[in-house]
C-alpha positions as CSV (number, residue, x, y, z in Angstrom):
1,M,0.0,0.0,0.0
2,K,2.8,2.3,0.9
3,K,4.5,1.6,-2.5
4,T,1.3,2.3,-4.3
5,I,1.0,5.7,-2.6
6,Q,4.6,6.4,-3.4
7,L,4.1,5.3,-7.1
8,L,1.0,7.4,-7.3
9,A,2.8,10.5,-5.8
10,L,5.6,10.0,-8.3
11,C,3.2,9.9,-11.2
12,V,1.5,13.1,-10.0
13,V,4.9,14.9,-9.6
14,L,5.9,13.7,-13.1
15,A,2.6,14.8,-14.6
16,L,2.8,18.2,-12.9
17,S,6.4,18.8,-14.0
18,F,5.5,17.8,-17.6
19,N,2.5,20.2,-17.6
20,T,4.7,23.0,-16.2
21,S,7.5,22.5,-18.8
22,F,4.9,22.2,-21.6
23,A,3.2,25.4,-20.5
24,Q,6.5,27.2,-20.4
25,R,7.4,26.3,-24.0
26,A,7.7,29.4,-26.1
27,L,5.4,29.8,-29.1
28,K,7.1,29.4,-32.4
29,I,5.8,31.8,-35.0
30,G,6.8,32.1,-38.6
31,H,5.9,34.7,-41.2
32,F,6.1,35.2,-45.0
33,N,5.0,37.5,-47.7
34,S,2.3,35.7,-49.7
35,E,2.2,38.3,-52.5
36,K,5.8,37.9,-53.4
37,L,5.7,34.1,-53.0
38,I,2.6,33.8,-55.2
39,Q,4.1,35.8,-58.0
40,K,7.1,33.4,-58.0
41,L,4.8,30.4,-58.6
42,P,4.6,28.9,-62.1
43,D,0.9,28.5,-61.4
44,Y,0.5,32.3,-61.1
45,D,1.9,32.9,-64.6
46,S,-0.3,30.2,-66.1
47,A,-3.4,31.6,-64.2
48,Q,-2.6,35.1,-65.5
49,N,-2.2,33.8,-69.0
50,E,-5.5,31.8,-68.8
51,L,-7.3,34.9,-67.4
52,K,-5.9,37.1,-70.2
53,S,-6.9,34.6,-72.9
54,F,-10.4,34.3,-71.4
55,A,-10.8,38.1,-71.2
56,E,-9.6,38.5,-74.8
57,Q,-12.2,36.0,-76.0
58,L,-14.9,37.9,-74.3
59,S,-13.6,41.2,-75.5
60,N,-13.4,39.9,-79.1
61,E,-17.0,38.8,-78.9
62,L,-18.1,42.1,-77.4
63,E,-16.3,44.0,-80.2
64,S,-18.0,41.8,-82.8
65,M,-21.4,42.5,-81.2
66,Q,-20.6,46.3,-81.1
67,K,-19.7,46.3,-84.8
68,E,-22.9,44.4,-85.7
69,L,-24.9,46.9,-83.7
70,E,-23.2,49.8,-85.5
71,R,-23.8,48.2,-88.8
72,M,-27.5,47.7,-88.0
73,Q,-27.8,51.4,-86.8
74,A,-26.1,52.7,-90.0
75,E,-28.3,50.5,-92.2
76,Y,-31.4,51.8,-90.4
77,E,-30.4,55.4,-90.7
78,A,-29.7,55.0,-94.4
79,K,-33.1,53.5,-95.1
80,Q,-35.4,55.0,-92.5
81,D,-36.8,57.6,-95.0
82,Q,-37.9,54.8,-97.3
83,L,-39.5,52.6,-94.6
84,S,-43.1,52.5,-93.6
85,D,-44.0,53.3,-90.0
86,L,-44.5,49.6,-89.3
87,L,-41.1,48.7,-90.7
88,K,-39.5,51.6,-88.8
89,Q,-41.0,50.3,-85.5
90,N,-39.8,46.8,-86.4
91,K,-36.2,48.0,-87.1
92,Q,-36.2,50.2,-84.0
93,K,-37.2,47.2,-81.9
94,E,-34.5,45.1,-83.5
95,L,-31.9,47.8,-82.7
96,Q,-33.2,48.1,-79.1
97,D,-33.0,44.3,-78.7
98,A,-29.5,44.1,-80.1
99,Y,-28.4,47.0,-77.8
100,T,-30.0,45.2,-74.8
101,R,-28.1,41.9,-75.7
102,F,-24.9,43.9,-76.1
103,Q,-25.3,45.6,-72.7
104,T,-26.2,42.3,-71.0
105,F,-23.2,40.6,-72.5
106,R,-20.9,43.4,-71.4
107,Q,-22.2,43.2,-67.8
108,N,-22.0,39.4,-67.8
109,S,-18.5,39.5,-69.3
110,S,-17.3,41.6,-66.4
111,A,-18.9,39.2,-63.9
112,E,-17.4,36.2,-65.7
113,I,-13.9,37.7,-65.6
114,N,-14.2,38.4,-61.9
115,T,-15.5,34.9,-61.3
116,K,-12.7,33.3,-63.3
117,Q,-10.1,35.4,-61.6
118,T,-11.4,34.4,-58.1
119,E,-11.5,30.7,-59.2
120,L,-7.9,30.8,-60.4
121,I,-6.5,32.7,-57.5
122,Q,-8.4,30.5,-55.0
123,K,-6.5,27.5,-56.3
124,I,-3.2,29.2,-55.8
125,Y,-4.1,30.4,-52.3
126,E,-5.1,26.9,-51.4
127,K,-1.8,25.6,-52.6
128,V,0.1,28.2,-50.5
129,R,-2.1,27.4,-47.5
130,T,-1.4,23.7,-47.8
131,A,2.3,24.4,-48.1
132,A,2.3,26.7,-45.1
133,E,0.5,24.1,-43.0
134,A,3.0,21.4,-44.0
135,V,5.9,23.7,-43.2
136,A,4.3,24.6,-39.8
137,K,3.8,20.9,-38.9
138,A,7.2,19.8,-40.1
139,N,9.0,22.6,-38.3
140,K,6.7,22.6,-35.2
141,Y,5.4,26.2,-35.7
142,D,2.4,27.2,-33.7
143,Y,1.4,29.9,-36.0
144,I,2.3,31.0,-39.6
145,I,1.3,34.5,-40.4
146,E,1.4,36.9,-43.3
147,E,3.7,39.9,-42.9
148,N,0.5,42.0,-42.8
149,G,-0.9,39.9,-39.9
150,A,-3.2,37.5,-41.8
151,L,-3.2,34.1,-40.2
152,W,-2.3,31.2,-42.5
153,Y,-1.9,28.4,-40.0
154,A,-2.7,28.0,-36.3
155,N,-2.0,25.0,-34.1
156,D,-5.1,23.5,-32.5
157,S,-6.1,25.8,-29.7
158,D,-9.1,26.6,-27.5
159,D,-11.9,28.8,-28.9
160,V,-12.2,31.6,-26.4
161,T,-15.0,33.5,-28.1
162,S,-17.6,32.7,-25.4
163,L,-15.1,33.9,-22.7
164,I,-14.5,37.2,-24.6
165,E,-18.3,37.6,-25.1
166,K,-18.8,37.2,-21.4
167,Q,-16.0,39.7,-20.6
168,L,-17.7,42.2,-23.0
169,G,-21.1,41.6,-21.5
170,I,-22.5,40.1,-24.7
171,K,-25.5,38.0,-24.1
172,K,-26.0,34.9,-26.3
């Protein structure tokens, strides 16, 4: 019984000393500049080229639509004196519809370019995030941050949101 108590006491002392030394371990923090890093990636150049090609295709189509609209307008203006009221209304409607299609395509093109850019850059950021996480784990970093302060990796830790809410007097 006495040996059991001594063994138990020894276990408690070892556990406490382990927790104390663990708690005193300094945090290991790394940082990097993602903008400079991303620009060095081959994926960045190919993404830029893909985006440029995509934008050029849309721009060429938009230019073609604009030329067609201008041709239709010039044709209408040249013949409007010879057209009956019904044909004038029909041609004006055709011009208005073509202009509406042109405007819609232009707006959709901008949105499509933004979507494509986001999609391409998101893949690159995910690659960098995965690399940052691998570096952090391999080199035992607790945190990897961007030079501007953005957090790229954090070791598992406690979520203290509820404690801060309580301190601030925020009710749930």
